Structures are given as C-alpha cells and as structure tokens.
N, C-alpha and C positions, 0 to 999 in steps of 0.2 A: 548594353541594351541591344537587343536584336534589331536589325534594320527592317523597317516596314516595307512590305511588298503589296502591290495591288492584287486584288482577287483575280482579276483577269490574267495577270502575269503568272500567278501561281497555277491557275487552271491550265494555261498553255503549256507550261513546263511539265505539269503532271500528266497531261494528255500525251505529250511527246515521250516521256519516260515510260508510261504504261504501254504504249504502242510498240516501242523498241523492245521492251522486256518481253512482251507477249510473242513477238516474232521470234526472238532468240530462243525462248523456252520451247515454243512449238516446233522449232526447227532442229532441236537436238543439242543446243548449247548447254554447257554445265552451269550450275547455279552461280558459282563464283563469277563467271563471265557476265551473267545477266546483271548481278548487283554492281559489278565494276563499271559496266556500260552506263547504268543509271547514275552512278557517281560522276562519270565523265560529263554527262549532260548537265547535272546540277552544278558542277564546278565551272563549266563553260558559261552557264547563265548566272553565276555568282549568287545562287540561291541554295540554301541548305536542303539536301534531299536524303532521306533514309528509305531503305528498301529491305524487304524480306521476301525472298523467293523460295518456293518449293516446286517440285515437278508438276503440281496440279493447280497452283495459284500464286499470285504475286500481289503484295501489298506495298504501296509507295506513299510516303508522306512528304509533302513539299512545303517549305516555308520555315520561318523562325518563330516570331511571336504569334502570328496568325498562320495557320496551316490548313492544307487541303490533303485529305487522304483518299486514295483511289485503290480499289481492289478489283482484280479480274481473275477469272478462272481460265485454266488451260486444259480444255477437255480432250483435244486431239494433239498427239505428238508424232512427229515423223523425223526423217533425216534429210535436211536440206542445208548443207554446209555453205552453199552459195549465198543464201539469205543471211547466214551468220556472218560471213565475211563482209557483206554489204553493210549490215548494221554496224559492225565494228568500225569500218572505214568512215561511216557517217559520224558516229559519236566522237571518234578521234579527230576528224577534220573540224568538227564543231569546237572541241576542246582546244585545238591548236589555233583557232581563229581563222581558219582557211575558208569557212563558209558561214554565212549568217544564220540566225535561228530559223527564219522563214524557209530558207533553202533546205535546211535539215528536216523540217516538218514535211515539206513536199517530198523529199527523197524517202523518208520513212514510210509515208503513205504509199508511195510507188512500190516499195518492197513488200509492204503489207498485202497489197492487192496483186502482186506479181504472180503470173502463172508459172508453173514448173518449166524449167529450161529444157527438159527432155520430154519428148512426146511419149504418149502411152505405149505405142508399139515398140519404141526403142527400149523402154523399161522392161517390157515383156521379153524382148530379144536378149537384153543384157542378162536378165536372170536365167534364161534358158542356157545361154553360153556359160554363165558362171557355174550352173549345176553340172553341165557336161565336163567342165574343167575339173571340178571336184571329183567327179566319178572316175576320171582318168588318173587323178592323183591317188585315189584309194585303190584302184585296180586298173592297170594299164591295158584295158581290153577295148578295142575300137567298137565292139558290138554294144558297149554301154552308151555310146554317144546318142543314138536316136531316142532311147527311152529316157535318158537323162535330160535331153532337151524338152521332152514332153512333161517330165516331172517339174522342170522349172516353170514352164507355162502354166501348169496346173496350180502350183503353189502361189504364183502371182494372181491368178484368176480367183482363187479362194480368198486370198487376202483382200482383193478389191470388193468382192461380194459380201464379205463378213466384217468389213471395216467398222461397222457400227456396234459390233458385239464387244463385250468386255475382253481385255487383252488375253487373259488366261484361256477363255473359251475360243477365241480366234486362233491362237496357236495350237490348241488341242485339235480343233477341226482341221487345221492346215496339215499337221503331222499325220492325223488319221487319214486324210485324203491321199497324201503322198505315199504312205505305207500300203494302203489298200491298192493303189495303182501299181506299185512295185510288185505286190503279191500277184495281182491279176496278170500283169505282163509276163512275169517269170513263169507262172504256172500254165498260162493258156496261150501265150503268143510266142515267146522265145526265151529259153532258159539262159539267163545271165546271172551275174553275182548279185543276189538280192540285197545283201547288206550294203554293198557299195552304192546301189541305186537309192536306197533309203537314206543313207548318210548324205549323198549328193543333194537330195532335196531338202534335208533338214538343216545342214550347215549354214546356208545363207540366211536362215531364220533365227540363228542364235543371237542373243542380245549382247553383241560385242561392244557397241557404242554405249549402251546403258551401263554396262559394267565398268567401262573405262571412265565414264562421267561420274559414276559412283565413287570410284577410287580417287578421282581428281577432287571431288567435293569433300570427301573425308580428309584428304591431305590438306585442303584449304581451310579446314575447320568448320565446314558446313555439315554438322552432324545430322541434323534432321533430314536435309535433302540427300545426304550421302546414304543414310540408312534406308530412306524411302526408295532410292534408285537401286540399292543392293537387293532389297526385297522384291522389287519389280523385276529385276533380272533373274532372280531365283525362281519367281513364279512363272516367268516366261519359259525358263528351262524345264520347270516341272510340267508345264502344259505340253511342251514338245515331247517330253519323255512319256507322259501319260497317253498322248495321242498315238505315238509310235507303238507303245505296248498294246493299246487297244486294237490298232490296225493289224499288228502281227497275230493277235489272238483271233480276230475275225477272219484274217486271211487263211488260217488253218481250216476254217469251216467252209469257206467258199471254194 
C-alpha cells in the first residue's frame, strides 16, 4: 500500500520540482537532464515523482495514493549553462543529504530570479569579437575585422529587438539584416570578401546547442523531445538560409 503524504508536503515537492525543471529547460538543458533532476528531488524527499518534459512544457506528478499534478509552459528558451550547473548542484546536494529541503527551495528561488552573470555590453562585445574571429578564419584579411565587428553588433541588436517574434521569423530577419549590411558595406564603403562577412555574421546564430540536445535526447530515448528539438534546429537553419538568400537578392537591387 502506498505511503500517505500530506497535501502540503506534496505541494511543496511539486513546486520545487516544477521550478527546477523550468529553469533547466529555459536555460538550454536537454530533456533527459530535466527529468533526472526531478527524479533526484523526489528521491531525496522519499516521495514518488513522475515527470514528462518537452522543449515547450513540463508535466510533473507527485505522490503515491494521493497525487498532485502540476503543468508549466516554457515560452522562452536561451543558453545559460551557469543556471544549469547551479540547479544540478542543488538537486544532487539535496539527494546526498548535504542540504535540507528548505535550503534547496531558497537556492532554487535564487537561481530562478538570478540576473545574467554577464552584462549586456559584454555580450555585445563578445559576439562582435566572435564574428571578427570567424571572418578571419574564412578569409585571413585584416580589412574584414571592422565590418565583422559591426556585423556582430548588428546581429545581437536585431536579436534583442525581435526576441518576442517566432523563432523562424527572428532568425530570418537577423540573417536578412546581416546580409544586407554586408552588401551595402562591400558595394558602397569598402570592397572586401562579401561571402566571408555574411558567414561571419550567420555562424554564431546556427543552432549548435539545439542540435546537440536533440541528439542527446534521441540517444536517451526521449523521442518526442528529440524530434521536436531536431525540427526546431532545422527550422532555425531554414530561417537563416531564407534570410540570407533574400538579403543577397535585395542586395543586387540596392
């Protein structure tokens, strides 16, 4: 016979599990990691927990004879591996008995409301330097550095301004802006290798983490999440390709 649990205890465990899972999924963790973390928390609390996670939503059921089910949507996803590491450490410390439940709750809340560890200007600067580096890899011409830095700043600016748009449209507009800028720069300011400048701006936008997580989910047996992430990565690539093609076509007119 299943051990009875108080409704308050079930609700506390459910809230902790859903918060930890939402932080992980929104920060770029693979589905298997999210479900394993929920299992760690349930095991530490000695309460049965079942979870089903997809890239856009998480369902968690807590309890034995009496259960509580919570569902949450994950509407925005980014890459924040610092939060993934912090949640992993909290769940494992709780499972190992190193911290009590109340401390784990407080730490998860702190991670949930934690501001990005890198300032906005540093993120802009890093993407600009990244694009300049890719430009030199594709074509070792020092004259590519100034426009490549500008391309990186432009790509990050467009991403910030269009963050509320659907992913396909966001990446389409980003690639379109990068390609149009490359065309205008090469045609009206200074002639450099146009293709290298376009690639330098697009490569940092490629869905590398999404594709990696898709493969990890498929290998872990998470077929629904793996296929969803694979399609998401393919649509992102299609958006970038369509934006670049449209930019090249418009560039010939301008």
